[in-house]
VOMI-656178 format. One line per field, with one value per residue (C-alpha): residue number from 1; residue in three letters; z negated, x, y negated. Coordinates in pm, whole numbers, plus 50000, padded with zeros to 5 digits. Each point is the difference from the previous one (the first is absolute). Example, Ala and Ser with C-alpha at 12.3 -4.5 7.8 and 13.67 -1.06 7.14 Angstrom:
// residues 2
resi: (1,2)
resn: (ALA,SER)
zz: (49220,50066)
xx: (51230,50137)
yy: (50450,49656)
END
This chain:
// residues 745
resi: (1,2,3,4,5,6,7,8,9,10,11,12,13,14,15,16,17,18,19,20,21,22,23,24,25,26,27,28,29,30,31,32,33,34,35,36,37,38,39,40,41,42,43,44,45,46,47,48,49,50,51,52,53,54,55,56,57,58,59,60,61,62,63,64,65,66,67,68,69,70,71,72,73,74,75,76,77,78,79,80,81,82,83,84,85,86,87,88,89,90,91,92,93,94,95,96,97,98,99,100,101,102,103,104,105,106,107,108,109,110,111,112,113,114,115,116,117,118,119,120,121,122,123,124,125,126,127,128,129,130,131,132,133,134,135,136,137,138,139,140,141,142,143,144,145,146,147,148,149,150,151,152,153,154,155,156,157,158,159,160,161,162,163,164,165,166,167,168,169,170,171,172,173,174,175,176,177,178,179,180,181,182,183,184,185,186,187,188,189,190,191,192,193,194,195,196,197,198,199,200,201,202,203,204,205,206,207,208,209,210,211,212,213,214,215,216,217,218,219,220,221,222,223,224,225,226,227,228,229,230,231,232,233,234,235,236,237,238,239,240,241,242,243,244,245,246,247,248,249,250,251,252,253,254,255,256,257,258,259,260,261,262,263,264,265,266,267,268,269,270,271,272,273,274,275,276,277,278,279,280,281,282,283,284,285,286,287,288,289,290,291,292,293,294,295,296,297,298,299,300,301,302,303,304,305,306,307,308,309,310,311,312,313,314,315,316,317,318,319,320,321,322,323,324,325,326,327,328,329,330,331,332,333,334,335,336,337,338,339,340,341,342,343,344,345,346,347,348,349,350,351,352,353,354,355,356,357,358,359,360,361,362,363,364,365,366,367,368,369,370,371,372,373,374,375,376,377,378,379,380,381,382,383,384,385,386,387,388,389,390,391,392,393,394,395,396,397,398,399,400,401,402,403,404,405,406,407,408,409,410,411,412,413,414,415,416,417,418,419,420,421,422,423,424,425,426,427,428,429,430,431,432,433,434,435,436,437,438,439,440,441,442,443,444,445,446,447,448,449,450,451,452,453,454,455,456,457,458,459,460,461,462,463,464,465,466,467,468,469,470,471,472,473,474,475,476,477,478,479,480,481,482,483,484,485,486,487,488,489,490,491,492,493,494,495,496,497,498,499,500,501,502,503,504,505,506,507,508,509,510,511,512,513,514,515,516,517,518,519,520,521,522,523,524,525,526,527,528,529,530,531,532,533,534,535,536,537,538,539,540,541,542,543,544,545,546,547,548,549,550,551,552,553,554,555,556,557,558,559,560,561,562,563,564,565,566,567,568,569,570,571,572,573,574,575,576,577,578,579,580,581,582,583,584,585,586,587,588,589,590,591,592,593,594,595,596,597,598,599,600,601,602,603,604,605,606,607,608,609,610,611,612,613,614,615,616,617,618,619,620,621,622,623,624,625,626,627,628,629,630,631,632,633,634,635,636,637,638,639,640,641,642,643,644,645,646,647,648,649,650,651,652,653,654,655,656,657,658,659,660,661,662,663,664,665,666,667,668,669,670,671,672,673,674,675,676,677,678,679,680,681,682,683,684,685,686,687,688,689,690,691,692,693,694,695,696,697,698,699,700,701,702,703,704,705,706,707,708,709,710,711,712,713,714,715,716,717,718,719,720,721,722,723,724,725,726,727,728,729,730,731,732,733,734,735,736,737,738,739,740,741,742,743,744,745)
resn: (MET,LYS,THR,THR,PHE,ASP,ILE,ASP,ALA,ILE,THR,ALA,ARG,ALA,ASN,GLY,SER,SER,ALA,GLY,LEU,ASN,ARG,ARG,SER,PHE,ILE,LYS,ILE,THR,GLY,ALA,GLY,LEU,ALA,LEU,ALA,ALA,PHE,GLY,PRO,ALA,THR,SER,ALA,ALA,GLU,ASN,ASP,ASN,ARG,LEU,PHE,ALA,SER,ALA,GLU,LEU,ASN,ALA,PHE,ILE,GLU,LEU,SER,THR,ASP,GLY,LYS,VAL,ARG,ILE,TYR,SER,ALA,ASN,ALA,GLU,MET,GLY,GLN,GLY,ILE,LYS,THR,ALA,LEU,PRO,MET,VAL,ILE,ALA,GLU,GLU,MET,GLY,VAL,ARG,TRP,GLU,ASP,VAL,GLU,VAL,LEU,GLN,SER,PRO,VAL,ASP,SER,ALA,PHE,GLY,ASN,GLN,PHE,ALA,GLY,GLY,SER,THR,THR,VAL,ALA,ARG,THR,TRP,ASP,GLN,MET,ARG,GLN,MET,GLY,ALA,SER,ALA,ARG,GLU,MET,LEU,ILE,SER,ALA,GLY,ALA,LEU,VAL,MET,GLU,VAL,PRO,ARG,GLU,GLU,LEU,ALA,ALA,ALA,GLU,SER,ARG,VAL,THR,HIS,PRO,SER,GLY,ARG,TYR,ARG,THR,PHE,GLY,GLN,LEU,ALA,THR,LEU,ALA,ALA,GLN,GLN,GLU,VAL,PRO,ASP,PRO,ASP,THR,LEU,ILE,PHE,LYS,GLU,ARG,GLN,ASP,TYR,THR,LEU,LEU,GLY,LYS,SER,VAL,THR,GLY,VAL,ASP,ASN,LEU,VAL,ILE,THR,THR,GLY,LEU,ALA,LEU,PHE,GLY,ILE,ASP,THR,ARG,VAL,PRO,ASP,MET,LEU,TYR,ALA,ALA,TYR,GLN,LYS,CYS,PRO,ALA,ILE,GLY,GLY,GLU,VAL,VAL,SER,ALA,ASN,LEU,ASP,GLU,ILE,ARG,ALA,LEU,PRO,GLY,VAL,VAL,ASP,ALA,PHE,THR,VAL,LYS,GLY,ASN,GLY,ASN,PRO,GLY,GLU,LEU,LEU,ASP,GLY,VAL,ALA,ILE,VAL,GLY,THR,ASN,THR,PHE,ALA,VAL,PHE,ASN,ALA,LYS,ARG,ARG,LEU,GLU,VAL,GLU,TRP,ASP,GLU,THR,ASN,ALA,SER,LYS,ASP,SER,TRP,SER,GLY,PHE,VAL,GLU,ARG,ALA,ASN,ASP,LEU,LYS,GLY,THR,ARG,GLY,GLU,GLN,ALA,VAL,HIS,THR,LYS,GLY,ASP,VAL,ASP,THR,VAL,TYR,ALA,ASP,ASP,GLU,ASN,THR,VAL,ARG,GLU,ALA,PHE,TYR,GLU,TYR,PRO,PHE,VAL,ALA,HIS,LEU,CYS,MET,GLU,PRO,MET,ASN,CYS,THR,ALA,ASP,TYR,ARG,HIS,GLY,GLU,ASN,GLY,GLN,ASP,ASP,THR,LEU,GLU,LEU,TRP,LEU,PRO,THR,GLN,MET,PRO,THR,ARG,ALA,TYR,GLN,VAL,THR,GLY,SER,ILE,PHE,GLY,LEU,PRO,ASN,ASP,ALA,VAL,THR,ILE,HIS,GLN,MET,ARG,LEU,GLY,GLY,SER,PHE,GLY,ARG,ARG,VAL,PHE,ASN,GLU,TYR,THR,CYS,GLU,ALA,ILE,THR,ILE,SER,LYS,ARG,VAL,ARG,ALA,PRO,VAL,LYS,LEU,THR,TRP,THR,ARG,GLU,ASP,ASP,VAL,ARG,HIS,ASP,PHE,TYR,ARG,VAL,GLY,GLY,PHE,GLN,SER,VAL,LYS,GLY,ALA,VAL,ASP,LYS,ASP,GLY,LYS,LEU,ILE,ALA,PHE,GLU,ASN,HIS,HIS,MET,GLY,MET,GLY,GLN,ASN,GLY,ARG,PRO,VAL,MET,GLY,SER,GLY,PHE,THR,ALA,ASN,GLU,PHE,PRO,LEU,THR,ASN,ILE,ASP,ASN,GLY,LEU,VAL,THR,GLN,THR,LEU,PHE,HIS,CYS,ASP,THR,PRO,ALA,GLY,PRO,TRP,ARG,ALA,PRO,ARG,SER,ASN,THR,ASN,ALA,PHE,VAL,VAL,GLN,SER,PHE,LEU,ASP,GLU,LEU,ALA,HIS,ALA,GLY,GLY,ARG,ASP,TYR,LEU,GLU,PHE,LEU,LEU,GLU,ILE,MET,GLY,GLU,PRO,ARG,TRP,LEU,GLU,GLU,GLY,ASN,VAL,ARG,ALA,MET,HIS,THR,GLY,ARG,ALA,ALA,GLY,VAL,ILE,ARG,LEU,ALA,ALA,GLU,LYS,ALA,GLY,TRP,GLY,ARG,GLU,MET,PRO,ALA,ARG,THR,GLY,LEU,GLY,LEU,ALA,PHE,TYR,PHE,SER,HIS,ALA,GLY,HIS,ILE,ALA,GLU,VAL,ALA,GLU,VAL,HIS,VAL,THR,GLU,ASP,ASN,LYS,VAL,THR,VAL,LYS,ASN,VAL,THR,VAL,GLY,VAL,ASP,VAL,GLY,PRO,ILE,ILE,ASN,ARG,SER,GLY,ALA,THR,SER,GLN,VAL,ALA,GLY,ALA,VAL,VAL,ASP,GLY,LEU,SER,THR,MET,ALA,GLY,GLN,LYS,ILE,THR,MET,GLU,GLY,GLY,ALA,VAL,GLU,GLN,SER,ASN,LEU,HIS,ASP,TYR,PRO,VAL,LEU,ARG,LEU,PRO,GLU,ALA,PRO,THR,VAL,ASP,ILE,HIS,PHE,ILE,GLU,SER,ASP,TYR,ARG,PRO,THR,GLY,LEU,GLY,GLU,PRO,ALA,LEU,PRO,PRO,LEU,ALA,PRO,ALA,VAL,GLY,ASN,ALA,ILE,PHE,ALA,ALA,THR,GLY,VAL,ARG,VAL,ARG,LYS,MET,PRO,LEU,ILE,GLU,ALA,GLY,PHE,THR,VAL)
zz: (58087,49758,49746,49645,49692,49662,50073,49636,49887,50277,49930,49629,49954,49628,49835,50306,50003,50327,49898,50247,50348,50079,50241,50312,49934,49950,50319,50201,49877,50058,50309,49835,50113,49923,49659,49942,49675,49904,49705,49812,50002,49676,50214,50265,50350,49927,49712,50193,50376,50041,49846,50186,49813,49957,49675,49631,49949,50182,50150,50185,50192,50348,50066,50348,50048,50324,50005,50048,49650,49850,49627,49857,49633,49835,49710,49816,49754,50156,49785,50263,50175,50303,50038,50013,50339,50110,49957,50192,50277,50042,50040,50239,50218,50047,50043,50266,49833,50026,49666,50022,49999,49668,49658,49714,49673,49674,49939,49688,49751,50072,49990,50365,50083,49838,49841,49996,49831,50144,49885,50053,50353,50099,50125,50368,50011,49825,50219,50343,50151,49842,50127,50343,49992,49901,50277,50265,49901,50033,50339,50129,49887,50176,50316,49983,49971,50292,50220,49936,50071,50309,50123,50060,49871,49661,50118,50232,49716,49764,49688,49958,49922,49829,50327,50162,50357,50330,50265,50229,49764,49842,49623,49695,49679,49672,49876,50293,49929,49624,49960,50251,49867,49655,50153,50141,49837,49785,50185,49852,49846,50171,50341,49942,50188,49837,50181,50069,49851,50340,50061,49686,50065,49631,49775,49967,50054,49732,49868,49719,49686,49998,49661,50073,50059,49691,49793,50127,49958,49640,50050,49744,50088,49712,49672,49812,50225,49891,49898,49898,49843,49620,49986,49691,49986,49785,49883,49811,49755,49933,49763,50129,49908,50196,49778,49718,49829,49888,49625,49997,50208,49951,50186,49828,50093,50361,50024,49892,50287,50296,50276,49799,49992,49794,49871,49865,49953,50222,49895,50283,50081,49979,50371,50151,50341,49861,49682,49723,49681,50048,49937,50262,50046,50211,50113,50263,50207,50041,49854,49681,49939,50096,49760,49721,50062,49939,49654,49920,49695,49970,49736,50162,49855,50199,49807,50306,50255,50243,49858,50336,50016,50327,49816,49836,50343,50130,49700,50032,50374,49962,49749,50266,50277,50188,49844,50140,49897,49781,50287,50333,50286,50308,50056,50337,50071,49744,49940,49733,50251,50237,49726,49902,50349,49993,50373,49932,49875,49707,49879,49709,49928,49763,50116,49802,50104,49781,49960,50228,50020,50298,49961,50240,50115,49879,49633,49896,49995,50022,49999,49829,49956,49756,49989,49713,50103,49879,49973,50037,50290,50006,49960,50317,50089,50285,50049,50217,49995,50171,49988,50220,49892,49974,49939,49716,49794,49984,49777,49722,50059,49939,49724,49795,50071,50078,50331,50292,50329,50150,49722,50104,50291,50096,50226,50151,49987,50181,49778,49944,50000,49836,50093,49796,49704,50068,49980,49627,49832,49679,50121,50130,49667,49818,50220,49972,49623,49966,50235,49815,49669,50111,50232,50292,50308,49902,50196,49814,50109,49864,49943,50167,49661,49971,50345,49920,49652,50070,50336,50114,50082,50247,49766,49913,49976,50037,50230,49949,50344,50128,50348,50216,50354,50167,50150,50316,49799,50048,49722,49840,49655,49821,49637,49799,49628,50004,49672,50026,49796,49906,49798,49889,50165,50342,50188,50007,50328,50206,49808,50122,50258,50194,50249,50279,49950,50264,50023,49807,50299,50231,49806,49870,49649,49776,49635,49826,49624,49793,49658,49902,49748,49839,50102,49902,50219,50286,50330,50338,50371,50121,50369,50116,49669,49910,50340,49903,49730,50140,50328,49813,49830,50290,50278,49775,49888,50348,50113,49715,50113,50360,49891,49788,50301,50224,50208,50168,49832,50324,50126,49657,49990,50352,49925,49700,50224,50237,50288,50047,49810,49768,49640,49976,50341,50143,49682,50107,49634,49983,50121,50356,50032,50358,49911,49709,50218,50249,49754,49850,50343,50092,49688,50026,50367,49956,49695,50184,49767,50001,50110,49827,49711,49837,49660,49718,50249,50049,50165,49803,50149,49834,50123,49815,50094,49790,50036,50341,50133,50133,49920,50028,49896,50038,49767,50079,49673,49906,49648,49864,49770,49702,50112,50147,50249,50319,50200,50340,50212,49972,50316,49987,50214,49963,50120,49878,50330,50219,49869,49971,49920,50066,49800,49695,50033,50019,49694,49803,50078,49935,49683,49875,50064,49810,49721,49960,49987,49751,49774,50046,49928,49648,49902,49690,49734,49659,49690,49634,49727,50272,50110,50339,49965,50331,50062,50304,50288,49775,49872,50289,50302,50362,50312,50131,50366,50048,49878,50244,50279,50364,50082,50346,50061,50272,50049,50165,50128,50005,50109,49656,49804,49842,49636,49753,49949,49664,49806,50199,50091,49638,49877,50236,49917,49664,50109,50324,49804,49742,50275,50168,49678,49974,50360,49919,49658,49928,49695,49965,49890,49778,49790,50071,49983,50165,49730,49751,50241,49998,50318,50063,50305)
xx: (37310,50233,50163,50040,50138,50155,50368,50102,49753,50101,50372,49964,50377,49974,50339,50196,49874,49992,49675,49717,50013,50251,49899,50149,49870,49653,50018,50135,49715,49727,50144,49950,50330,50362,50142,50353,50182,50341,50156,50324,50272,49869,49756,50103,49847,49937,49777,49806,49991,49814,50266,50212,50320,50085,50128,49947,49919,49668,49766,49682,49728,49871,49674,49841,49644,49838,49789,50316,50008,50354,50014,50330,50091,50184,50197,50131,49819,49815,49998,49935,50336,49837,50176,49677,49948,50364,50129,49718,50054,50357,49865,49727,50250,50224,49715,49835,49660,49763,49970,49620,50023,50191,49855,50240,49967,50185,50190,49974,50284,50196,50363,49967,49993,50338,50060,49668,50148,49930,50204,50312,49883,50153,49711,50015,50375,49999,49728,50060,50177,49767,49689,50146,50096,49647,49843,50250,49972,49622,50039,50239,49768,49713,50201,50099,49632,49913,50266,49839,49645,50083,50269,50262,50353,49988,50261,49737,49762,49975,49789,49824,49658,49907,50054,50267,50015,50155,50117,49731,49733,49907,49984,49879,49889,50173,49675,49983,50355,49977,49951,50272,50236,49978,50153,50305,50339,50090,50288,50346,50026,50342,49832,49748,50028,49837,49850,50204,49863,49915,49770,49790,49632,49884,50291,50049,49639,49754,49789,49747,50062,49833,49839,49886,49635,49979,50166,49788,49673,50089,49985,50189,50369,50213,50081,49769,49710,50034,49683,49989,49720,49954,50268,50051,50165,50293,50200,50328,50142,50376,50195,50063,50364,50152,50064,49760,49832,49638,49940,49618,49702,49626,49919,49669,49867,50110,49847,49663,49983,49762,50145,50303,50057,50318,50288,50333,50366,50269,50360,50237,50354,50145,50069,49824,49998,49821,49795,50006,49792,49648,49627,49779,49630,49785,49649,49728,50100,50279,49804,49935,50365,50123,49746,50102,50368,49927,49872,50288,50209,50335,50268,50341,50339,50246,50307,50156,49823,50154,50111,50069,49978,50006,50084,50288,50123,49988,50189,50270,50038,50028,50281,50184,49950,50323,50182,50111,49837,50116,50027,50176,49785,50192,50329,50139,50270,50062,49713,50189,50278,49732,49841,50332,50066,49902,49916,49712,49657,49875,49640,49829,49634,49778,49699,49712,49715,49740,49850,49699,49719,49889,49633,49874,49646,49901,50087,50180,49767,50002,49733,50099,49819,50189,49843,50082,50050,49745,50012,50373,50015,50262,49921,49962,49993,49851,50104,49863,50298,50089,50385,50300,50157,49737,50237,50167,49692,50124,50284,49759,49737,50281,50209,49713,49710,50190,49823,50179,49973,49766,49752,49970,49803,50068,49772,50196,49777,50051,50162,49845,50343,50317,50319,50197,49762,49853,50318,49945,49786,49868,49644,50001,50116,49741,49718,50125,50028,49645,49850,50177,49857,49638,49998,49842,50111,50087,50066,50230,49996,50219,49855,50169,50139,50157,50145,50163,50122,50130,50173,50344,50097,50223,50281,50093,50352,50254,50298,50275,50151,50307,50146,50230,50019,50319,50061,49814,49697,50069,49904,50317,49893,49689,49970,49703,49960,49688,49807,49751,49807,50144,49965,50275,50263,49840,49779,49634,49819,50007,50280,50361,50227,50247,50277,49758,49809,50035,50217,50256,50007,50110,50261,50353,49961,49720,49946,49701,49974,49714,49844,49713,49736,49843,49638,49728,49730,49936,50146,49955,50010,49814,49974,50361,50161,50300,49992,49691,50199,50352,49883,49858,50332,50234,49815,49917,50361,50145,49778,50147,50351,49921,49864,50312,50217,49796,49879,49670,49880,49922,50349,50142,49817,50097,50359,49997,49863,50293,50037,49723,50089,49867,50112,50000,50063,49706,49793,49656,49927,50299,49993,50099,50126,49883,49648,50006,50110,49730,49709,50156,50015,49656,49829,50181,49910,49635,49971,50163,50302,50163,49691,49923,49759,49744,50068,50014,49978,50284,50110,50176,50185,50087,50123,50020,50084,49783,49881,50169,49807,50162,49761,50034,49733,49955,49749,49844,49908,49836,50042,49785,50130,49856,50185,49705,50153,49819,50168,49858,50162,50256,50170,50148,50259,50000,50226,49903,50049,49706,49661,49760,49674,50011,49687,50135,50341,49843,49789,50303,50205,49715,49902,50362,50017,49677,50093,50341,49849,49736,50266,50228,49720,49884,50040,50194,49998,50134,50020,50052,50038,49994,49649,49914,49817,49811,49688,49799,49965,49932,50356,50160,49862,50012,50015,49654,49908,50016,50363,50112,50226,49973,50257,50160,50167,50251,50141,50329,49929,50354,50083,50127,49803,49683,50009,49729,49824,49821,50269,50272,49786,49945,50352,50070,49676,50096,50335,49846,49735,50255,50233,49714,49901,50356,49990,49675,50089,50372,49910,50144,49780,50204,49723,49686,49710,49976,49764,50286,50231,49764,49799,49650,49863)
yy: (08350,49821,50229,49866,50169,49929,50067,49959,50260,50237,49964,50075,49987,50002,49924,50087,50355,50196,50161,49954,49853,49733,49724,50145,50350,49868,49800,50293,50218,49738,49836,49664,49842,49925,49935,49879,49945,49890,50177,49981,50265,50155,50206,50240,50034,50371,49901,49742,50040,49676,49776,49754,49936,49631,49860,50075,49634,49988,50258,49909,50192,49959,50169,50006,50117,50121,49684,49799,49851,49976,50003,49873,50024,49715,50143,49699,49769,49707,49684,49740,50018,50158,50336,50195,49833,49951,50359,50162,49740,50129,50358,49886,49805,50296,50243,49793,49985,49706,49825,50010,50383,50003,50044,49942,50188,49966,50323,50209,50001,50314,50095,50094,49631,49936,49659,49817,49691,49655,49703,49796,49911,50338,50209,49898,50029,50342,50150,49840,50297,50254,49823,49978,50365,50107,49801,50106,50367,49989,49831,50275,50277,49834,49964,50365,50093,49770,50160,50348,49878,49797,50246,49735,49950,49828,49751,49854,49915,49710,49943,49661,49867,50331,50184,50215,49878,50113,49750,50147,49855,50328,49996,50173,49819,50079,50147,50240,50110,50020,50381,50091,49735,50165,50316,49827,50013,49706,49830,49982,49647,49955,50029,49728,49672,49700,49704,49689,49683,49854,50299,49953,49950,49990,49907,49624,49925,49881,50278,49949,50199,50340,49927,49646,50084,50212,49732,49715,50192,50101,50374,50217,50017,49873,50178,49772,50118,50366,50182,50365,50204,49967,49729,49786,49658,49884,49706,50003,49744,49977,49782,49648,50045,50288,50303,49915,50295,50040,49984,49990,49885,49943,50325,50067,49661,50049,50343,49854,49753,50060,50212,50108,50379,50011,49784,50140,49915,50144,50065,49925,50105,49646,49970,49691,50174,50298,49988,49742,50010,49869,50028,50165,49916,50231,49922,50041,49698,49748,49708,50196,50084,49652,49845,50236,49920,49633,50098,50223,49910,50177,49971,50047,50084,49787,50104,50163,49790,49750,49669,49834,49625,49804,49677,50188,50115,49642,49865,50258,49944,49624,50054,50203,49747,49933,50297,50330,50328,50283,50249,49954,50136,49881,49824,49902,49744,49722,49759,49806,49909,49876,49786,49851,49863,49631,50006,50237,49899,50210,50023,50179,50075,50194,50193,50156,50225,50171,50344,50045,50251,50214,49900,50262,49935,50346,50050,50319,50298,50377,50265,50328,50326,50220,50348,50229,50352,50255,50383,50005,49749,49726,49634,49797,49632,49795,49639,49719,49770,49676,50017,49932,50324,50271,50294,49806,50078,50359,49881,49898,50269,50244,49834,49857,50234,50322,50062,50163,49814,50264,49936,49630,49864,49638,49797,49709,49688,49675,49737,49657,49840,50117,49810,50261,50011,50340,50202,50057,50263,49843,49956,50355,50141,49802,50137,50357,49975,49866,50260,50282,49875,49954,50308,49806,49812,49643,49690,49762,49639,49726,49652,49704,49911,50348,49955,49669,50083,50354,49969,50103,49637,49832,49922,49644,49870,49718,49936,49750,49950,49814,49953,49798,49869,49877,49656,50108,50117,50369,50242,50138,50123,50128,50100,50132,50063,50216,50006,50281,50252,50336,50317,50226,49776,50022,49749,50090,50048,49682,49831,49969,49840,50222,49961,50081,49680,49726,49790,50211,50233,49720,49791,50058,49866,50130,50079,50155,50046,50127,49959,50231,49904,50304,50022,50245,49847,50255,49888,50164,49958,49689,49916,49985,50079,49788,49833,49799,49813,50010,49844,49699,49937,50072,49820,49700,49965,50046,49713,49797,50088,49912,49662,49942,50067,49769,50293,50084,50319,50174,49940,50097,50330,50098,49924,50233,50279,49981,50238,50266,50313,50265,49939,50381,50137,50196,49975,49868,49922,49765,49641,49923,49644,49969,50108,49755,49716,50094,49959,49682,49839,50125,49866,49669,49957,50085,49771,49706,49983,49661,49803,49675,50054,49770,49850,50254,50288,50235,50326,50267,50300,50326,50338,50329,50360,50234,50358,50024,49698,49683,49711,49623,49754,49624,49833,49658,49831,49672,49868,49715,49732,50190,50316,50191,50246,50101,50275,49917,50270,50285,50111,50352,50171,50377,50285,50344,50172,50105,49901,50299,49822,49627,49944,50175,49837,49655,50070,50118,49685,49756,50185,49988,49627,49931,50242,49835,49648,50109,50146,49696,49751,50081,50361,50085,50274,49912,50215,49916,50256,50266,49913,49853,49668,49993,50208,49903,49757,49705,50006,50192,49813,50117,49779,49906,49997,49620,50005,50272,49868,50090,50268,50004,50336,50093,50347,50096,50346,50134,50351,50099,50264,49852,49913,49894,49670,50036,49811,49811,49698,49896,49913,49706,49819,49849,49849,49878,49809,49881,49872,49825,49831,49873,49874,49814,49861,50048,50205,50354,50286,50225,50150,50209,49968,49658,49876,50019,49818,49702,50086,50127,50179)
END
């Protein structure tokens, strides 16, 4: 008979308390199976005899039932990057379990799991050793149990295919060994031996995402799908200009509308990432509150609100074109001496790129149930939250609402896209504030207009670049005056150009200066922060310099790389010139670099090192006489170490290419008087399916540690397409989006 039970209800580990049965104690009593968990050093083995110590950064459970089902918890936020499938695959590989025997569950939010943050394409790299340790530890405990049952030396046994097997052919299934395995000592992590890559049976294969069926059949999974008993629905209106304050609103009229339960003003704390002034509308359904929001009339005091003007930024940047900035960021060698040598060829260019929105498929939302304590009981809060950083919510539940962490329960929901957007807490604060006021659970949902107008944008900027090649066409100098956005004398998130940027790391003469334009418009991480714009400038301008020196760009790039070496010895998150050269050659070879092209068709090459990923892309582009651009194909060479899930990795690279092209083609956020001018897909278009190119992806599965793929394949796309347009037409693309450079896609 198959045994089933609600493990979360059984565990009842409320707020980290040791009250009640822990997982292993329950399983020992019931004989249900083996449970493994990885915990950080904050908890001692004496306090929790079931805990396998790994790293404070990630903790995940393995639960084995007597029916042979292996339940694996994934602890980090899943937003489409595939880690809910990839991380359990690592555990399953080391454990020796068949993938069809695995059930993956999203973990609860609990300090026992350590850092549950997902972002920066770091999750796989941060958790690689921990996941392997968890799987290998379970494997060794099962082998120990098998040795006892079969009365053979454990050294003669192996775990694979959900069995512990002896060379004689005798075996026991994992399910048969579950109860006894739970009684074995957890092995010392230093004694564990991990599989070699050539021995993998699961990793590197294509595995469908564990949530794919649920997603495609429309079952509740995302934050926006949340339903709880007695729930109300809410919308929130903020000032179009960031920082505006409510003076008055037609609240009585709004309260009288069908389906509206209440409408009221909210006083914020002035922090765009937490709680800004606004008007809340609460009703019995989303349609009712959205309809009421359209009829809302608010008088705003914009005295202290943002006055940002994109046209003003553009005018100021153009005035600074060809100059050097106010602040020196990096100086190496002497660029002026290089420029003064008549034998050298010097070129200058000016690049512009706009603010862009995240435009997640799922708008911002949060369900909050703020319960006021009665009869001397303390207030409590329950959140259903789609976020990249679930524990970061504790910062605002404590600082703004005065709740201790143990009074807050957070349910980690799958994210319908993020790309860095969901690291902020403003939609969380809004939902909590409304729930606290109406004394009921409330699901707050932003409209698409809210989402576009109140984003934390990819920051726009300008770069005035200059460089030189010698008489042989070799790069000998590179200079950049970076004009970015700043606050309090520092660049905002996603803005800046440092000494670690290629090609400064590879040449003897480099200069970077900086001018900051004060900007109140919120900026935040956006798929490959900073790299997504710097790659456009650097790889486009290097192609210009190669052309000026009469060089083929492939040859030019490989020459800059030089001999294979780490730019920071032993740092896997630093660029390795040999790995860079490898993906450049691979992409060029697979794309047929150098072949004769039809009229007005060109190939463009670009490389970028971003988020520990070495990525090269070759775009094949055709441009009509009226400047209609068709990106026919993008060939990608990738080195991020061993591939865990080939299906997920392929999806990430292809998605990054399409995302990058969509952004490059026609997306632009502008603001005047502090208010964002775009609002929805009619004035912030996305690429349609017929315009999407084919994407030809090739992986170099090196033996370096694996790193992430959510971000690094996006930065090379724009310069590859721009360089291809030049190859096809002789016209340089120095401005995004393409529509403003005179091209359409």
